[in-house]
Each structure stands twice: as structure tokens, then as C-alpha cells.
GUNU-292404 format. One line per 5 residues: number of its first residue (from 1); for each residue x negated, y, z of C-alpha. Coordinates in steps of 0.05 Angstrom, whole numbers, plus 32768, in hexadecimal, padded with zeros to 4 digits. Last residue first. Layout:
N
NUM> X,Y,Z; ...
***
This chain:
317
317> 7F5D,7F22,7D29; 7F4F,7F62,7D51; 7F97,7F67,7D68; 7F95,7F24,7D89; 7F56,7F35,7DAF
312> 7F77,7F77,7DC3; 7FB6,7F54,7DDA; 7F8F,7F1F,7E03; 7F60,7F51,7E26; 7F97,7F83,7E35
307> 7FC5,7F4C,7E51; 7F8D,7F35,7E7F; 7F85,7F7E,7E96; 7FCF,7F83,7E9E; 7FD1,7F44,7EC8
302> 7F9A,7F5B,7EF6; 7FBD,7F9D,7F03; 7FFF,7F7B,7F0E; 7FDD,7F4B,7F3F; 7FBF,7F87,7F64
297> 8004,7FA7,7F67; 8023,7F66,7F82; 7FEC,7F61,7FB6; 7FF5,7FA8,7FCD; 8042,7FA4,7FCD
292> 803D,7F62,7FF3; 801D,7F81,8032; 8052,7FB5,8044; 8084,7F88,801F; 8083,7F55,8056
287> 80A0,7F87,8084; 80D3,7F9E,8051; 80E4,7F55,8041; 80F5,7F48,808B; 811F,7F87,808D
282> 8146,7F78,804E; 812A,7F88,800A; 8145,7FA1,7FC7; 8126,7F9D,7F81; 80F7,7FBD,7F4F
277> 80B9,7FA2,7F2B; 8096,7FCB,7EF5; 8061,7FBC,7EC0; 804E,7FF8,7E95; 802B,7FF3,7E53
272> 800E,802C,7E2A; 7FFE,8013,7DE4; 7FC5,802A,7DB5; 7FC1,8048,7D6F; 7FD7,808C,7D88
267> 8000,8078,7DC5; 8039,804A,7DB7; 8064,803B,7DF2; 8071,7FF6,7E0F; 809B,7FEE,7E4E
262> 809A,7FAB,7E75; 80D0,7F9F,7EA6; 80DC,7F7A,7EE6; 811A,7F6F,7F0F; 8119,7F4C,7F54
257> 813C,7F14,7F77; 8126,7EF2,7FB8; 8123,7EAE,7FDA; 80E4,7E9C,7FFF; 80AE,7E66,7FF7
252> 80CF,7E57,7FC7; 810B,7E6D,7F9C; 80F4,7EAE,7F7F; 811F,7ECA,7F47; 8105,7EFC,7F14
247> 8134,7F1E,7EE3; 810A,7F38,7EA9; 8110,7F74,7E7D; 80E3,7F7C,7E3E; 80DE,7FBF,7E1B
242> 80C1,7FE4,7DDE; 809F,7FB9,7DAA; 80E1,7F95,7D9A; 8117,7FA2,7DCD; 8122,7F69,7DFD
237> 8154,7F65,7E36; 8166,7F32,7E6C; 8127,7F06,7E66; 812D,7ECF,7E99; 80FA,7EC0,7ED0
232> 80F8,7E85,7EFE; 80E1,7E70,7F43; 80B6,7E41,7F6B; 807A,7E4D,7F99; 8036,7E60,7F80
227> 8010,7E60,7FC1; 8035,7E27,7FDE; 8028,7DFE,7FA0; 804C,7E05,7F5E; 8090,7E01,7F3B
222> 809B,7E32,7F01; 80D4,7E45,7ED5; 80D5,7E76,7E99; 8115,7E85,7E76; 8124,7EA2,7E31
217> 8169,7EC8,7E34; 8150,7F03,7E0A; 810C,7EFB,7DE8; 80E3,7EBF,7DD3; 810C,7E81,7DC4
212> 8128,7E58,7DFC; 810B,7E32,7E37; 80C5,7E38,7E56; 80B4,7E07,7E8C; 8075,7E10,7EB9
207> 805B,7DDD,7EEA; 8023,7DFA,7F13; 7FE1,7DD0,7F11; 7FB2,7E0C,7F0E; 7FD7,7E28,7F4B
202> 7FC8,7E71,7F5F; 7FA5,7E7D,7F1E; 7FEA,7E7E,7EFC; 7FFF,7EBD,7F1E; 7FD5,7EF0,7EF6
197> 7FF8,7EE0,7EB5; 7FCA,7EEB,7E79; 7FC2,7EAE,7E4D; 7FF8,7E85,7E6D; 8029,7EBE,7E5E
192> 8029,7EAD,7E13; 805F,7E78,7E17; 808A,7EAB,7E3B; 8092,7ED0,7DF9; 80A7,7F19,7E02
187> 8068,7F28,7E2A; 8031,7F17,7DF9; 805D,7F2B,7DBD; 8064,7F70,7DD9; 8017,7F7D,7DDC
182> 800D,7F6D,7D92; 804C,7F92,7D7D; 8039,7FCF,7DA6; 7FF8,7FDA,7D7E; 7FB7,7FC8,7D9F
177> 7F82,7FEE,7DCA; 7FAA,7FE3,7E0B; 7FB9,801B,7E3D; 7FCB,8003,7E83; 8004,800B,7EB5
172> 801A,7FF5,7EF9; 805C,7FFE,7F1C; 807A,7FE4,7F5E; 80C1,7FFB,7F70; 80E9,7FEF,7FAF
167> 8130,7FFA,7FC4; 8144,7FEC,800C; 8125,802F,801F; 80F9,802C,805B; 811C,8040,809D
162> 8119,7FF7,80B8; 80CE,7FF7,80AC; 80C8,8038,80D3; 80F2,801F,810B; 80C7,7FDF,810E
157> 8088,800A,8110; 80A5,8035,8147; 80B7,7FF7,8170; 8072,7FD8,8166; 8051,801B,8178
152> 807C,801F,81B7; 806A,7FD8,81C9; 8021,7FE7,81BD; 8026,8024,81EA; 8048,7FFB,8220
147> 800F,7FC7,821A; 7FDB,7FFE,8221; 8000,801C,825C; 8002,7FD8,827E; 7FB7,7FCD,8270
142> 7FA9,8011,828E; 7FD1,7FFE,82CC; 7FA6,7FBF,82D4; 7F66,7FE9,82CA; 7F73,801B,8300
137> 7FB8,8032,8319; 7FB0,807F,831A; 7FAA,80B3,82E3; 7F89,80F2,82FF; 7FB3,812A,831C
132> 7FA2,816E,8301; 7FD2,8164,82C7; 800F,8162,82F6; 8045,813D,82D1; 803C,8125,828A
127> 8078,8115,825E; 807A,8159,823D; 8033,8156,8220; 8005,8190,822F; 7FDA,8168,8260
122> 7FD0,8130,822F; 7FAB,815E,8200; 7F7E,8177,8238; 7F70,8130,824E; 7F50,8120,820B
117> 7F37,80D9,81FE; 7F7B,80B5,8203; 7FA4,80E9,81E0; 7F6E,80EA,81A7; 7F74,80A0,819B
112> 7FBF,80A0,819B; 7FBE,80DD,816B; 7F96,80B8,8137; 7FBC,8075,8142; 7FFE,8099,8134
107> 7FE2,80B8,80F4; 7FCD,8072,80DA; 8012,8057,80EB; 802E,808E,80BF; 7FF9,8083,8087
102> 800D,8038,8088; 8057,8042,8084; 8056,805E,803B; 8060,8020,8010; 8063,8033,7FC7
97> 80A0,8051,7FA4; 8072,8081,7F82; 8092,80BE,7FA2; 808F,809A,7FE5; 8044,808E,7FDC
92> 8037,80D6,7FCB; 8063,80F2,8005; 8041,80C3,8038; 7FFC,80DA,801F; 800F,8123,8024
87> 8025,8117,806C; 7FE4,80F1,8077; 7FBE,8132,8065; 7FE8,815B,8095; 7FDB,8128,80CD
82> 7F90,8126,80BD; 7F8E,8173,80C3; 7FB1,8171,8108; 7F82,8139,8120; 7F45,8160,8109
77> 7F5D,81A0,812D; 7F67,8175,816B; 7F21,8156,8165; 7EFD,8199,815B; 7ED4,819B,819A
72> 7ED1,814F,81A2; 7EB4,8140,815B; 7ED8,8102,813F; 7F15,8128,8125; 7EE9,815E,8103
67> 7EC0,8127,80E1; 7EFD,8101,80CA; 7F1E,8141,80AD; 7EDE,8150,8086; 7ED8,8109,806B
62> 7F21,810A,8055; 7F1E,814D,8036; 7EDD,813F,8010; 7EFE,8100,7FF4; 7F3D,8127,7FE0
57> 7F0F,8157,7FB9; 7EF0,811C,7F94; 7F36,80FF,7F86; 7F4A,8142,7F68; 7F10,8140,7F38
52> 7F22,80F9,7F24; 7F69,810D,7F15; 7FA0,80F9,7F44; 7FDD,80CF,7F2D; 7FDD,80A0,7F6B
47> 7FCE,8063,7F40; 7FD6,802B,7F70; 7F9D,8004,7F8D; 7F99,7FBD,7F73; 7F4E,7FBD,7F67
42> 7F2D,7FF3,7F92; 7F21,8036,7F70; 7ED9,8051,7F74; 7ED0,809A,7F60; 7E93,809C,7F8C
37> 7EB0,80D9,7FB2; 7EF3,80B2,7FB7; 7ECF,8076,7FD5; 7EAC,80A3,8006; 7EEF,80C3,801B
32> 7F0D,807E,802A; 7ECF,806A,8052; 7ED1,80AB,8079; 7F1A,80A5,8084; 7F15,805F,809F
27> 7ED9,8071,80CB; 7F05,80A5,80EC; 7F41,8076,80ED; 7F18,8043,8115; 7EEF,8074,813F
22> 7F2C,8090,8162; 7F46,804E,817F; 7F01,803E,819B; 7EF8,8085,81B3; 7F3B,8085,81D7
17> 7F2B,8040,81F8; 7EEA,805D,8213; 7F09,809D,822B; 7F42,8078,824D; 7F15,8047,826F
12> 7EE8,8081,8287; 7F22,80A7,82A9; 7F2A,80EE,828B; 7F1B,8124,82BD; 7F59,8145,82DB
7> 7F7A,817C,82B4; 7F6B,81C4,82C7; 7FA5,81E7,82E7; 7F84,81FB,8328; 7F43,820B,8306
2> 7F44,8257,8315; 7F0D,8281,82F8
***
């Protein structure tokens, strides 16, 4: 059998680097799949709309794809399956208005690791010359290639951030064992926020000023430490036991404007509550938003849990 067109052996440094890069997403998929099999949902994680049985199946898929990806004979098949799975993750997060760049970057890392550890895969790429000629240049050249790769990844990430929609939406929801009137009064009156707001713990000494009667045109101003910052809220619309809309203005440590709303829906003898924030972002805010969306979602979840405890206690009196 002729070996004229066989790719040159993979350099040791390239194989080692490729395995280091590959192990990270592989272990990440196994960890994520294990959490799904255990029906564990980290605090602050968005509700993807999947049932528990579906999450169990997704956990099996993630672990299976990771194993195929980490085994050399099936690594390419595993990378293809991971790519398809991540495509679904991107679509799911985009549908929710949640950040979807992380699955794209994750997929790029998966293929980068495989390209570095598999000379056969690099041989079929259009930018390679003669596949039988081994890479030259030694360690310094390798560092240069790694640096160039990082710069390309940074450029791609920046392009993906720029391509993100300017509009954003973060939503969390909960069901409270209390009538809508008991839940509504906790939100419609800013004086009640101190009992359940997730933000106040950031600064126990924050200065809060509430002006106006509960309902439309009532204002809430705060001045706190570097974690709490400074800003104000004003209720722009209030419909008894149904809806509260608030305009949120951040002054420090950054300036931004957002709209939030609470929707209350009677559900048997309980109340389904959703807390939503919408707004627009420039490039800098989009980049920050990749991290902030998670923390804001986590704060919404915490606030809704606090609201549930306060409203149910009030309803039981």
C-alpha cells in the first residue's frame, strides 16, 4: 500500500497541547451531563423549558458525545455530534433571549483541540500545503501559532459579540401559594421591597429613598457602595393584581436604562409571577452582558424566592 499521501507524524508539542485543549470541553460536557442525570439545577440557571425526563436524555447525550470525542478512533464523530448538540443549545438560548455566544466559543475550542491532536484532520483543510511535510520551526514557531490562534479567537469572539442583537431580555418566574392581591402589594409598594429585594444585601448601609404613594409614579432611589452603585426606579404602569411596569435607571458605576415588569396571573388558588428585564446594549454592554445576564438571572431567582416567602407568610395571617 502506498504511503506517499499519508500525513506526517504529529509533533509532540502539538499533540500535548491538543489534548489539553480537548480535555477541558470533554470534562465540561461530562460534568454538565452528570448534573442533568442527577436532576440538579444550579441556582441562577435559566429555565430552558425542558421536562425532567428530557433533561435526563440530554445528560446521556452530553456524556456520550464527550466519550466519543475523547476517544481517538471516534474523536471526529464526537466533534461532529457535539457541534450539532451545541447548535441546538444556541437556538434554545437565542429563543429565550439569553446569551448564546458561549456554546459557539465552546464549539470552536472543541475543534481547535481536535485539529491540534489529529494530523489527518489538518491534512484535509484547505490552508494546509503538502500533508506529508511535518510542521517546522520548533517551539518558538509553535508559540507564534498559538498566539495567532488566540488572536483569531479573540477576533471571532469580538465579531460574535458585535453580531449579538442590541435588544436583550432576561426573564425568571415562580409560582407562589398566595392570591395575586397579596403578591401584587409586595411589588407595587416600594416600601415592601426591603423584605425581599435581592440587591439590598450588596450593601447593608445603602441609602434608600421612596417617594410617592404605591403605584404609578412612585419612585425608588438608592445610593450605595461600589457593589450597590446608584440609581432609581419609577413605576410607569400599575394594574391591580395583574401588572407592574418599572423604568430602571443606573447612574453608578455605569449609566444605563432598562425596563422591568412583573406579571401576575392567577393559577388555581396560587399566583404565577414573572420578572422580566428588557433594554438595549452597545458593544461594551454586550460584552459585559455575557456575564451579567447570568448574575441578573440568579438575582431574579433569589428575589422571587424571597417574594414567595414574604407573600405566603402574609397570606397565611
